[in-house]
N, C-alpha and C positions, 0 to 999 in steps of 0.2 A: 504494500500500500504506500510505498514511498512516493513522494511527489503529489499526493492527493491532498486537497484542502478539505479538512473535516470540520464542518460547522455543526455544532450541537445546539439545537433549539431547546431552551429550557422550558419556557411556558409563555402563553399569550395571556395578558390580563386586560380585561375590559373594565374600566372604572367609571362609574357615573353616579354622582350623588346630587340630587336636585332637591332643594328646599327653598322655601320663601322666608325671607328675613326682612325685618323693618330696619333698614340702614338709615341712620340719622345724620352721621357726620363722618368726616374723613380727616385723618391726621397725616400731615406730610412733613418729612424731614429732608432738608436739602443741605448737603455738605458744601460749604462755600469757602472754608478755611479763611484766608485773609483777602478774599475777592468779593466781599459784600459790597453792593453799590445801592445807594438810595438818592433820590432827588426830592427835595422838599419844595412845595408850591404854596403861594399865598392864596387868598380867597378869589383873586382875579385870575387864577391859574398861571401866574407868572412864576418862573423858577426863582427861588430865593438862594438856595445853595445845594451843593452836591456833597455826598460823603462816600468815601471808599476806604476799605480796610476791614478790620474785624467786625463781627456782628455786634452792634451796640448793646449795652447792658439792658436797655429797656425792652428789647425784643423778648417775646415770651419763650418759656422753656428753659431747660438746662443746656444751653447752647455752647458754653465754654468759649465763646467768640468765634466758633467755627461752623455752627449749624443754624439754620432757620427752621423753627418748628412751629407749625400752625395747625390748628384744628378748625375745620371749615364746616359749617352747617350746610348740608347738601340741599336743603329746601330754600334757604334764603341767600346762601353764598356769603354769609357773614362769618368773620373770624371770631370763634368762640373764646379763645384763650388770650385775647388782646386786652391789655389794661392801658389806659391812657397814661403816657409818660409825663413826668414832671418837667416843667420848662428847663430846670437845671440839667436834666438828663439829655435833652436835645442840645443845650448849649455846649455840653462837653464835646460834641462831635462836629461843631461848626469849625470849618478850617480857618486857620489864622494866616492872613497874607503877610 
């Protein structure tokens, strides 16, 4: 039997599990390391400043400056784990010329 390819078929498995669930939200985690970017706008939709670098401390989740972690309500599209930052937290990331 020298020179023959012997392929052994172990088994075929058909897997199908169907169930209905009530999904309400989705959690996403994005690894951005030090490539986070945000642009801030005033009420007239004019750009005020841009920020690049680590994920700011006011972003939700245990991000360690490297991750963006958001929980999104699938019905409304609203971010569920967002807390309004304090002005001093925003001021920390304003670039100094």
